[in-house]
MARPAKOL-180558 format. One record per residue (C-alpha): x, y negated, z negated; residue in one letter. Coordinates in steps of 0.2 Angstrom, whole numbers, plus 5000, padded with zeros to 4 digits. Layout:
XYZa
...
# end
This chain:
500150004998m
500749845006t
500849714991s
500149524994t
501949464993h
502649595006d
501249525016a
501649365014q
503749395018d
502949475033h
502049335040s
503249205036g
504349325045l
503449315060r
503149125061a
505049105060q
505049255075l
503849145085a
504748975083a
506249045093l
506749025111t
507249195112t
505749275105e
504449195116a
503249265125f
503149225143r
501249245149p
501949235169e
502549395165l
501249475156a
500949625171e
502649605178i
502549805173d
501449815189r
502549735202l
503849855215p
505449905208t
506349785220v
505349635214d
505749675195i
507449675202a
507549525207r
506549415195i
507749475180m
509149435193n
508649265195g
508349275174e
510349315174d
510949175188s
510249045174s
511649105160v
513049025164p
512348845167g
511748875149a
513548915145v
514348785153a
513348655142a
514448715129q
516248735135l
516748565127p
516248665108l
516948825114i
518448735118a
518648665102a
518348815093a
519748925106i
520948785101d
520648795080a
520548995083t
522348995093a
523248865081e
522648995067r
523249145074m
524849065080a
525349065062r
524849245058g
522949245056g
521749365064r
520149335075l
518449435067i
516949465074y
515549485065a
513549535069g
512149655069a
511349765084g
511849695102t
512749545093a
514049655082g
514149795095r
514849635111l
516049585096g
516649755093v
516849795111l
517749625113d
519049655099a
519349855106s
519849785123e
521149665116c
522349805111p
522549865128p
522349705138t
523649585127f
524449725117n
523849655101t
523849755085g
522249855080p
522049735064d
522449555075e
520649555081v
519249645074v
517549685075g
516349705062l
514349775064i
513049775052a
512949965044g
514850015049g
515350105065p
513850225065t
512750055070a
513650055086l
512550205092v
511250215078h
510150065070a
510650065053v
509050015040e
509149855033g
511149815036a
510649675047e
509749575033d
511249575018s
512149435017r
513349525003e
513549665014l
514649555028a
515549475012a
516049645008q
516549695024d
517749525026l
518449575009d
518849755017g
519649685030v
520749555018g
520049405023l
521249265023t
521149065024a
522149095041d
520849205048d
519649145061t
518049215058v
516749215074v
514649245068g
513749325080i
511749315082s
510449275096a
509149215084s
510549105074g
509549185058r
510349335056t
510749365038p
512249465041y
512949345053a
512449185044v
513249265028g
514949315036a
515249125041v
514549075023e
515849195014h
517249145026a
517148955025r
517048975004a
518649055006v
519548925019g
519549045037a
519048955049l
517149005056t
516249005073v
514349035075g
513649095091l
511849095093s
510549075110c
509248955099n
509548775095p
509748715079e
509948875071s
510648905053e
512149015061l
512748845069a
512648735053a
513348855041a
514848865055a
516348725058e
515948755075h
514248795079g
513948865098i
512348875103e
512048945119v
510148915124v
509549035137v
507749035135g
506349165132p
506849345138e
506249425153l
505649565139l
505049465125t
506249475111g
507649585120s
509049485118t
510349615123r
509849545140l
509949345144k
510549305126a
511849475126g
512549415144t
512949245137a
513749315122q
514649425132k
515249275143l
515749165127v
516649305119l
517549325134n
518249165133m
518649155116i
519649305116s
520449295133t
520949095133i
521549095114t
522849255119m
523349135136i
523649015124r
524749125111l
525849175127g
525149345131k
524949285149t
526149215159y
525049125173g
523449225176n
524749385173l
524349505160m
526049515153v
525749605137d
524749725145v
525149895136r
525350045147a
524250185138s
523950285155n
524350285173e
523250165179k
523950055167l
525750115171h
525550075190a
524549905184r
526249865175s
527349885188r
526249765201r
526349645189i
528249625186v
528249645207s
527049485207l
528049385193a
529749425201t
529949465218g
530949615214a
531249765222p
530249925217d
531950005211e
532649865202a
530849855193i
530850035187e
532549995181a
532149855170a
530349905165l
531350105159t
532749975149a
531449875143a
530450025137e
528849965145g
528749805139e
528149695156v
528649525147k
530349585144t
530549675160a
530149485171i
531349385159l
532549505162m
532449505181l
532049305183l
533349255171a
534649415173d
534649465156l
534949635150d
533449685137a
534149665121p
534549485127t
533049465135a
531949525119v
533049395108a
532549255119r
530649305118l
530649315100d
531449145098k
530049075111a
528849165100k
528349265115g
528049125127h
528849185144l
528849015150r
529648925135e
530849105136a
531449055154l
531848875151l
533048925138d
# end
């Protein structure tokens, strides 16, 4: 039997959801299920095409958050994503792609999802509703004031994401709030509020659609541009790529070739001497250095290849 208090809580939550742009009902799509498949696909494609423009409107705020994040990471801080459901999964995805792409350590970019790893494939009852759980998860990874915490929530009201930002800010960490609704609680709680307003979804409230796409685009920017600022690239080449399979071994050789124009034999020899480190091999070939000297010069330049080349 539902209590009067529970009924009031549910009524209040329904009112909150009804006020959110991402939850709005679109009567013009009420009979979309009766349309031919190609027409539904065309409508959905048109919806998706509006997302980059919504992201573009937030570029100055995104850039400011990235510069602040890179500054923290340059002094040893970490980038930590925190979210629930789709938002949490997107954060974990972005974090998991950084080690093979930028040769980061597994603890440099961290993805936290409400409910833990189980929540990646199964819903965990009540996890997203707990601010306390977010604080516990952040404390569990040893949050410090040098870290950056990005709370991710399409609604901008998810307690786990808001709680993560509030706890991080209390510790002195840099905070970013990424949401898809205007005037969100999450953006207000963070130092850097980013609100990519994509409008109502094709399926009412299904924020894995436009909102999820918007979040993925912004997270791509945050991680990629931060890594560029940290010297993880040389031009548009991924010179810190970690060759963990045959495809990446081939990509490593190609990157060295594009950066240096050296013959294949010289590239193979440099990569062997550099123990597979692309950045080291490039510096060896461009500056005519042996591997130990190239490593020392890169260390002095804090991993920035362009600076090492000027040394």
